[in-house]
C-alpha positions in Angstrom: 13.8 22.3 -7.1 11.9 20.5 -9.8 12.5 17.2 -8.1 11.3 18.7 -4.8 8.1 20.0 -6.2 7.0 16.7 -7.6 7.0 15.0 -4.2 3.7 16.1 -2.9 0.6 14.6 -1.4 -2.5 13.9 -3.4 -1.0 15.3 -6.5 -1.9 13.8 -9.8 1.4 14.7 -11.3 0.3 14.0 -14.9 -2.1 16.9 -14.7 -1.6 20.5 -13.4 -5.1 20.6 -11.9 -5.5 19.7 -8.2 -7.9 17.1 -7.1 -11.4 18.2 -6.3 -11.0 16.9 -2.7 -8.3 19.4 -2.0 -8.9 22.5 -4.1 -7.0 24.9 -1.9 -3.9 22.7 -1.3 -0.6 24.0 -2.6 2.4 21.8 -3.1 5.7 23.5 -2.2 9.2 23.0 -0.8 10.1 24.0 2.8 12.5 26.5 1.4 9.7 28.3 -0.4 7.7 28.5 2.8 10.7 29.8 4.8 11.7 32.4 2.2 8.3 33.5 1.0 6.1 33.1 4.1 3.8 36.0 3.4 2.8 34.4 0.0 1.6 31.3 1.8 0.1 32.7 5.0 -3.3 31.1 5.5 -2.9 28.6 2.8 -2.9 24.8 3.2 0.3 23.4 1.7 2.0 20.0 1.5 5.8 19.6 2.0 8.1 16.6 2.1 11.2 16.6 4.3 13.3 14.7 6.7 12.5 15.7 10.3 15.4 17.8 11.6 14.8 18.2 15.4 12.1 17.3 17.9 11.2 20.4 19.9 8.4 19.3 22.2 5.8 16.5 22.5 3.8 18.0 19.5 6.4 20.0 17.6 9.4 19.5 15.5 11.3 21.2 12.7 11.8 20.4 9.0 14.1 22.0 6.4 15.3 21.4 2.8 18.6 19.5 3.3 19.6 20.1 -0.3 19.5 23.9 0.1 22.5 24.9 2.2 21.5 27.5 4.8 17.7 26.9 4.4 16.0 28.0 7.6 14.1 25.3 9.5 10.3 25.5 9.8 8.5 24.7 13.0 5.7 22.1 12.6 2.9 21.9 15.1 1.1 18.6 15.2 -2.6 19.5 15.2 -3.8 16.3 13.6 -5.2 14.8 16.7 -2.9 11.8 16.3 0.2 11.1 18.5 3.4 12.4 17.0 5.6 9.5 15.9 8.5 10.5 13.7 10.8 8.1 11.9 14.3 7.9 13.3 16.0 6.2 10.4 16.2 9.2 8.0 13.0 8.4 6.2 11.1 11.5 4.9 7.7 12.6 6.1 5.0 14.4 4.3 3.2 17.2 6.1 0.0 18.9 5.1 -1.2 22.0 7.0 -1.7 25.7 7.2 1.1 28.2 7.0 1.3 30.8 9.8 3.6 33.0 11.6 4.0 31.2 14.9 2.4 32.9 17.9 2.6 30.6 20.9 -0.4 32.0 22.8 -2.7 31.7 19.7 -1.6 28.1 18.9 -2.1 27.0 22.5 -5.6 28.5 22.6 -6.8 27.3 19.2 -5.5 23.7 19.4 -5.7 23.1 23.2 -1.9 22.6 23.5 0.3 23.2 26.5 3.6 24.3 25.1 6.8 25.1 27.1 7.3 28.8 26.5 11.1 28.6 26.9 11.3 26.1 24.0 9.7 28.5 21.5 11.4 31.8 22.0 13.4 31.5 18.8 10.2 30.5 16.8 7.9 33.3 17.9 6.6 35.2 14.8 8.6 32.9 12.5 7.2 30.6 9.8 5.3 27.6 11.1 3.1 24.8 9.7 0.0 23.8 11.6 -0.1 20.1 10.5 -3.4 18.4 9.8 -1.7 15.3 8.6 1.8 13.8 9.0 2.6 10.8 7.0 5.7 8.6 6.6 7.1 9.0 3.1 9.5 6.3 2.2 10.9 5.6 -1.3 9.5 2.6 -3.3 12.7 0.6 -2.8 12.6 1.1 1.0 9.2 -0.5 1.0 10.2 -3.5 -1.1 13.5 -4.2 0.7 12.1 -3.8 4.2 8.3 -4.2 4.1 7.8 -5.5 7.6 8.6 -2.1 9.0 5.8 -0.4 7.0 3.0 -3.0 6.9 -0.3 -1.5 8.0 0.9 2.1 8.2 -0.5 5.1 6.3 2.2 6.0 3.7 2.9 8.7 1.1 5.1 7.4 -1.7 6.4 9.1 -4.8 8.0 7.6 -7.9 8.1 7.0 -11.6 5.5 4.7 -13.1 7.5 1.7 -14.5 4.7 -0.4 -16.0 0.9 -0.3 -16.2 -0.4 -3.8 -15.5 -4.1 -3.1 -15.8 -6.7 -0.4 -15.2 -6.0 -0.1 -11.5 -2.6 -1.8 -11.3 0.8 -0.4 -11.9 4.4 -0.5 -10.6 6.6 2.3 -9.2 10.2 2.2 -10.4 13.1 2.0 -7.9 16.5 2.9 -9.3 18.0 4.7 -6.3 18.2 2.1 -3.6 20.7 -0.8 -4.1 18.7 -4.1 -3.8 15.4 -2.3 -4.1 12.7 -3.7 -6.3 9.8 -2.1 -8.1 6.7 -1.6 -6.0 3.3 -2.9 -7.0 0.4 -0.4 -6.6 -3.3 -1.2 -6.6 -5.9 1.6 -6.8 -9.0 1.0 -4.8 -11.0 3.7 -6.6 -12.0 3.3 -10.2 -9.4 4.8 -12.6 -12.1 7.1 -14.1 -12.2 8.9 -10.7 -8.5 9.5 -10.6 -5.8 11.2 -12.7 -4.6 9.4 -15.8 -1.2 7.8 -15.3 1.3 7.0 -18.0 4.5 4.9 -18.0 7.4 7.2 -17.2 5.1 9.7 -15.4 5.8 10.9 -11.9 3.1 10.2 -9.3 2.5 10.6 -5.6 0.5 7.8 -4.0 -1.1 7.7 -0.5 -2.2 4.4 0.9 -1.4 1.4 3.1 1.2 -1.4 2.5 0.3 -5.0 2.9 1.4 -8.4 1.5 0.0 -9.4 -1.9 -2.4 -12.3 -1.3 -5.0 -12.5 -4.1 -7.8 -14.1 -2.1 -7.6 -11.5 0.7 -7.4 -8.5 -1.7 -10.4 -9.8 -3.7 -12.4 -10.3 -0.5 -11.5 -7.0 1.2 -11.3 -4.6 -1.7 -13.2 -6.4 -4.5 -10.2 -6.5 -6.8 -10.5 -8.7 -9.9 -8.2 -9.2 -12.9 -8.3 -11.1 -16.1 -7.1 -14.7 -15.6 -3.9 -14.1 -17.5 -3.0 -10.9 -15.5 -3.9 -12.6 -12.2 -1.6 -15.5 -12.8 1.2 -13.2 -13.8 0.7 -11.0 -10.7 0.6 -14.1 -8.4 3.7 -15.6 -10.0 5.7 -12.4 -9.6 4.3 -10.7 -6.5 2.7 -13.4 -4.3 3.4 -12.4 -0.6 5.5 -9.5 -1.7 4.5 -6.0 -0.6 1.8 -4.1 -2.4 0.7 -0.5 -1.8 -3.1 -0.2 -1.6 -3.7 3.3 -3.0 -6.4 5.5 -1.6 -5.3 8.4 -3.8 -3.0 8.9 -6.8 
């Protein structure tokens, strides 16, 4: 459970206080939502899970695979973006409002046309009205197969391996054979974000791209001391880097 609870969106895991940009967001496991729905009704929560089953064009289910017998939760895509779920077992991160599913209400509020027959078993059951759905791969999945993820919004969790500078650190990858540590660059000043420490667990949202110093300096205004820049170029040139919007 402890491992599940750290994998959350926009969570500065080095501090128990939520970010100011999402004061009402609660980070939970899908099992908690399924078993304690009344506690979370009306709240905005973030969960991380592998998609279990696609139900309709805008709906699918998630569940905690590590908890045997955990009930699946229906997710309704109300993000305004097309629903594209990974098919290779990669996790996703979902942020949205917990409700008891009532088909007529959901159709009316979110202008959706749902097939009644598909949702008989979900009526008045726990559901998550998703405002964002983000692919959530592991650091090693990004470094071993970056082409699959370049240019896509991502939510990545991991342990801080090494702090390279005020806005530069790496995420450790020990679980995936052949995976390498992932370089992370924060676009916002460190003073505006939670303090990170080596060995700390963090969740990062951002976009993956190749590490090319000239492009990063031009597009994001990144700059490093000469020694650090040479070190980064020598080690990470054209390798994947996660450009972090939030940590």
